[in-house]
C-alpha positions as CSV (number, residue, x, y, z in Angstrom):
1,M,0.2,-0.1,-0.2
2,V,0.9,3.5,-1.6
3,N,-0.7,6.6,1.5
4,L,-4.1,4.4,3.0
5,E,-6.1,7.2,3.8
6,I,-9.8,6.1,5.7
7,I,-12.5,8.5,4.9
8,T,-15.4,8.7,7.3
9,I,-18.7,10.2,5.3
10,E,-18.6,13.0,7.4
11,N,-15.3,14.3,6.3
12,N,-14.9,17.3,3.3
13,N,-13.3,14.6,1.3
14,Y,-16.3,12.5,0.7
15,P,-18.1,12.4,-2.0
16,E,-21.4,13.7,-2.1
17,R,-22.8,12.0,-4.5
18,L,-22.6,8.8,-3.1
19,R,-23.2,10.6,0.6
20,N,-27.0,11.2,-0.5
21,I,-27.4,7.8,-1.6
22,K,-29.3,5.0,0.2
23,N,-27.5,3.1,2.3
24,P,-23.6,4.5,1.0
25,P,-20.9,3.1,2.9
26,Q,-20.2,4.8,6.7
27,K,-16.3,4.3,5.5
28,L,-13.9,5.5,2.5
29,Y,-10.6,3.7,1.9
30,A,-8.5,5.3,-0.3
31,E,-4.9,5.1,-2.5
32,G,-4.1,7.6,-4.7
33,N,-5.7,11.3,-6.2
34,L,-8.6,12.4,-3.4
35,E,-9.0,15.5,-5.6
36,L,-10.7,13.2,-7.8
37,L,-13.6,12.4,-5.8
38,K,-15.6,16.1,-6.5
39,S,-14.5,15.9,-10.5
40,N,-17.7,14.8,-12.7
41,V,-18.0,11.0,-13.3
42,I,-18.9,8.7,-15.2
43,S,-19.3,4.6,-14.7
44,I,-19.0,2.5,-17.3
45,I,-19.2,-0.8,-16.9
46,G,-20.1,-4.3,-19.0
47,S,-18.9,-7.8,-19.1
48,R,-16.1,-9.5,-18.2
49,A,-16.9,-12.1,-21.1
50,C,-17.1,-8.7,-23.7
51,S,-16.7,-9.0,-27.4
52,E,-14.4,-7.4,-29.8
53,N,-16.7,-5.0,-30.3
54,G,-17.5,-4.6,-26.5
55,I,-13.6,-4.0,-26.4
56,E,-13.6,-1.5,-29.6
57,L,-16.7,0.4,-28.0
58,T,-14.5,0.9,-24.4
59,E,-12.1,2.1,-25.7
60,K,-14.2,4.4,-27.7
61,F,-16.4,5.6,-25.4
62,S,-13.6,5.8,-22.6
63,K,-11.6,8.1,-24.5
64,E,-14.0,10.5,-26.1
65,L,-15.6,11.0,-22.8
66,I,-11.8,11.8,-21.3
67,Y,-11.7,14.3,-23.8
68,Q,-14.8,16.3,-22.1
69,G,-12.6,16.3,-18.9
70,I,-15.4,13.1,-17.9
71,T,-13.9,11.3,-14.6
72,I,-14.1,7.2,-15.6
73,A,-15.2,4.7,-13.1
74,S,-15.8,1.4,-12.6
75,G,-14.7,-2.4,-10.5
76,M,-11.6,-3.3,-11.8
77,A,-13.0,-6.3,-12.7
78,I,-11.8,-8.4,-16.2
79,G,-13.0,-7.4,-19.5
80,I,-15.6,-4.5,-20.0
81,D,-14.4,-3.1,-16.8
82,T,-10.5,-3.2,-17.0
83,I,-10.5,-2.1,-20.8
84,A,-11.9,0.9,-19.3
85,H,-8.9,1.8,-16.6
86,Q,-7.0,0.8,-19.1
87,T,-8.0,3.1,-21.9
88,T,-8.2,6.2,-19.3
89,L,-4.2,5.2,-18.2
90,Q,-2.9,5.5,-21.7
91,E,-5.2,9.0,-23.1
92,K,-3.4,10.4,-19.9
93,G,-6.7,10.9,-18.3
94,N,-8.3,10.0,-14.7
95,T,-9.7,7.1,-13.6
96,I,-11.2,6.0,-10.0
97,A,-10.8,2.1,-9.7
98,V,-14.1,0.5,-7.0
99,L,-12.5,-2.6,-5.8
100,G,-14.8,-5.4,-3.4
101,N,-12.3,-6.7,-0.9
102,G,-9.1,-4.4,1.0
103,F,-6.1,-3.2,-0.4
104,Q,-4.2,-6.5,1.2
105,H,-5.9,-8.4,-1.2
106,I,-6.2,-6.6,-5.2
107,F,-8.7,-9.2,-6.4
108,P,-8.1,-10.4,-9.5
109,T,-5.1,-11.0,-8.6
110,K,-4.2,-10.5,-12.8
111,N,-5.2,-6.8,-11.8
112,I,-2.2,-6.3,-8.8
113,Q,-0.2,-4.2,-12.3
114,L,-3.5,-2.8,-13.0
115,Y,-3.5,-1.4,-9.4
116,Q,-0.5,0.1,-9.5
117,Q,-1.0,2.4,-12.6
118,I,-4.0,3.6,-11.7
119,I,-2.1,4.9,-8.8
120,E,1.0,5.8,-10.1
121,N,-0.3,7.5,-12.8
122,G,-2.6,9.8,-10.3
123,G,-5.3,7.8,-10.2
124,L,-7.4,7.1,-7.6
125,I,-9.0,3.5,-5.7
126,I,-11.1,3.0,-3.5
127,T,-13.2,0.6,-1.4
128,E,-15.5,0.2,2.2
129,Y,-13.2,-2.3,2.6
130,P,-10.8,-2.7,5.5
131,P,-6.9,-3.9,4.2
132,E,-7.0,-7.1,5.3
133,E,-10.6,-7.9,3.9
134,K,-10.7,-10.8,1.3
135,A,-12.9,-10.7,-2.0
136,K,-16.1,-12.2,-1.1
137,S,-18.7,-12.7,-4.3
138,A,-21.5,-10.0,-2.7
139,Y,-18.6,-7.5,-2.0
140,F,-18.9,-7.5,-5.3
141,L,-22.0,-7.1,-5.8
142,Q,-22.1,-4.1,-2.6
143,R,-19.0,-2.9,-4.4
144,N,-21.8,-2.1,-7.4
145,R,-23.6,0.9,-5.7
146,I,-21.0,2.5,-5.0
147,V,-20.1,2.1,-8.6
148,S,-22.9,4.8,-9.7
149,G,-23.2,6.0,-6.2
150,L,-19.9,7.7,-7.4
151,A,-21.2,8.7,-10.8
152,L,-23.0,11.4,-13.1
153,G,-24.4,8.9,-14.6
154,V,-23.6,4.9,-16.6
155,L,-23.3,3.8,-19.6
156,I,-23.3,0.1,-19.9
157,I,-21.6,-1.7,-22.6
158,E,-22.7,-4.6,-22.9
159,A,-24.7,-6.4,-20.4
160,A,-26.1,-10.6,-20.6
161,Y,-28.9,-12.1,-20.1
162,R,-28.3,-12.1,-16.1
163,S,-25.6,-10.5,-14.9
164,G,-23.5,-8.2,-12.5
165,T,-23.6,-5.5,-15.0
166,S,-27.8,-5.4,-15.1
167,V,-27.5,-5.2,-11.3
168,T,-25.6,-2.3,-11.0
169,A,-27.7,-0.4,-13.8
170,K,-31.1,-0.9,-11.4
171,L,-29.1,0.8,-8.8
172,A,-28.5,3.3,-10.3
173,K,-31.6,3.7,-11.7
174,Q,-32.4,4.0,-8.2
175,Q,-30.0,6.5,-7.0
176,G,-31.7,8.6,-9.9
177,R,-28.5,8.5,-11.9
178,K,-28.6,8.8,-15.3
179,V,-28.3,4.8,-17.3
180,F,-27.1,4.6,-20.9
181,A,-26.9,1.5,-23.0
182,I,-25.8,1.1,-26.4
183,P,-28.4,-0.8,-28.8
184,H,-27.1,-4.7,-30.0
185,E,-28.0,-6.5,-32.8
186,L,-30.1,-8.9,-31.8
187,N,-28.4,-12.2,-32.4
188,D,-26.1,-11.5,-30.2
189,K,-26.2,-12.4,-26.3
190,H,-23.3,-10.0,-25.9
191,G,-26.1,-7.5,-26.2
192,V,-29.4,-8.8,-24.0
193,G,-29.1,-7.4,-21.5
194,T,-28.1,-4.1,-22.8
195,N,-31.8,-4.3,-25.0
196,R,-34.0,-4.8,-22.2
197,L,-32.8,-1.9,-20.2
198,I,-33.5,-0.1,-23.1
199,Q,-36.6,-1.3,-22.9
200,E,-36.8,-0.2,-19.1
201,G,-35.9,2.8,-20.1
202,A,-32.4,3.5,-19.9
203,K,-30.9,6.5,-22.7
204,I,-29.9,5.0,-25.5
205,V,-26.6,6.2,-26.8
206,T,-24.2,6.4,-30.2
207,S,-22.0,8.5,-29.1
208,T,-20.9,10.9,-26.2
209,E,-22.8,14.0,-27.6
210,D,-25.5,12.0,-26.6
211,I,-24.4,11.4,-22.8
212,M,-23.4,14.6,-22.2
213,K,-26.6,16.4,-23.4
214,E,-28.4,15.1,-20.7
215,F,-25.2,17.3,-18.0
216,P,-26.1,20.7,-19.8
217,F,-23.6,21.7,-16.8
218,L,-21.3,20.3,-18.6
219,P,-20.5,22.5,-22.1
220,Y,-19.2,19.9,-24.7
221,K,-16.1,20.3,-26.7
222,I,-16.7,19.2,-30.9
223,P,-13.7,17.1,-31.1
224,L,-10.7,17.6,-33.2
225,K,-11.3,15.2,-35.8
226,E,-14.8,17.3,-36.1
227,N,-13.5,20.5,-35.1
228,K,-16.0,22.4,-37.6
229,M,-13.3,24.9,-38.6
230,E,-12.2,22.3,-39.7
231,V,-14.7,21.0,-41.9
232,Y,-15.3,23.9,-43.5
233,K,-12.5,24.6,-45.0
234,R,-12.6,21.3,-46.6
235,R,-16.6,22.0,-47.7
236,K,-17.7,23.3,-50.9
237,V,-18.5,26.9,-50.9
238,C,-22.3,27.5,-51.5
239,Q,-22.5,31.3,-53.2
240,N,-26.6,31.3,-52.1
241,S,-26.6,33.5,-49.6
242,E,-30.2,32.1,-49.4
243,Y,-29.3,28.9,-47.9
244,R,-25.9,29.8,-46.3
245,D,-27.3,30.0,-42.6
246,I,-28.9,26.5,-42.9
247,Y,-25.5,24.9,-44.4
248,E,-23.9,26.7,-41.4
249,C,-25.3,24.2,-39.6
250,I,-24.9,21.0,-41.1
251,T,-21.0,19.7,-40.6
252,E,-19.8,15.9,-41.8
253,N,-21.6,15.0,-37.9
254,P,-25.4,14.1,-39.1
255,I,-27.6,16.4,-37.3
256,S,-31.2,15.6,-37.6
257,L,-34.2,18.3,-38.9
258,N,-35.2,19.4,-35.5
259,E,-31.9,19.7,-34.3
260,I,-31.4,22.2,-37.3
261,Y,-34.6,23.9,-36.2
262,K,-33.6,24.6,-33.4
263,K,-30.2,26.2,-34.1
264,S,-32.3,28.6,-37.5
265,N,-34.4,31.3,-37.2
266,R,-37.4,29.7,-40.2
267,N,-40.7,27.4,-40.2
268,I,-39.9,23.5,-41.7
269,S,-40.8,24.2,-44.7
270,E,-38.8,26.2,-45.7
271,I,-36.2,24.6,-43.6
272,N,-36.7,21.3,-46.1
273,N,-37.0,23.1,-49.1
274,I,-33.0,24.9,-48.9
275,L,-32.1,21.4,-47.4
276,L,-33.5,20.0,-51.1
277,M,-32.3,22.4,-52.5
278,L,-28.4,22.0,-51.5
279,E,-28.6,18.4,-51.4
280,L,-30.2,19.1,-55.4
281,N,-27.2,20.7,-56.3
282,G,-24.1,18.3,-54.3
283,Y,-23.8,20.6,-50.8
284,V,-26.0,17.9,-48.4
285,E,-26.1,15.0,-47.7
286,K,-28.9,12.6,-46.9
287,V,-27.8,9.9,-44.0
288,A,-29.0,8.2,-41.3
289,G,-29.4,10.5,-38.1
290,G,-29.9,13.3,-40.6
291,Y,-28.5,14.8,-43.5
292,I,-24.3,16.1,-43.5
293,C,-21.9,18.3,-45.3
294,I,-20.5,17.3,-48.9
295,L,-16.8,17.8,-48.2
296,D,-13.5,18.0,-51.3
297,K,-11.8,15.3,-52.9
298,K,-8.6,16.8,-52.1
């Protein structure tokens, strides 16, 4: 152990969001950067036996949320949890790992190196169990309420039909947290749980922006690869000034008619007519999710 801190529920360092859940831990044992307990956290969770697609999605959303200044929390289990922590470290982001055991008995043992890397790279590891306490299956279910309780919201990457991930999602809902789930194909066994959670009210997400929109107090930063100024430089120049205000709303990322309406001072009928003309003249293209601009091939 490096520098073990004990944070009681009365302590100023105790995270406020966690303090307000049902049955909060009365004390936390912590190693690492305690400042992360005051940061904006999204927990990323999913299957231990994850798919290749699950790995890719975890890497994608972890990287993008880090860019938004979000701290990534998870349970340091094998699978999606591990990928979320590792990706965050690789991207120089902030991560919090929540254990279901004490610090003298890191579990799973194959993640002892990950535990050390989190501490060495400015992350934080917490548990409600004293250092000598070994892992027990019941402890992991208890741990899950902390994983969700720390966070503004929980992103479920993959979940099987019956899984601890689904349990955490239900805990998050009970705690008043936002629950996000990525839809899966119907024949994908790794997505049975996520699809069911969506049926039960989890917010369906296909992009990081979908998550950030749920927290208006967190300004969304356009990723560099989507930077509008770069896109504008590569777009065809629209000579018709009548269409320009609508054209300016459209980048290489799909934007819906409704979103264009919110950004402009025109009515739906006008917008539809302008979009049709822009499409006929080769400036925009209608795709799933709305409209995108057509870039010059240079």
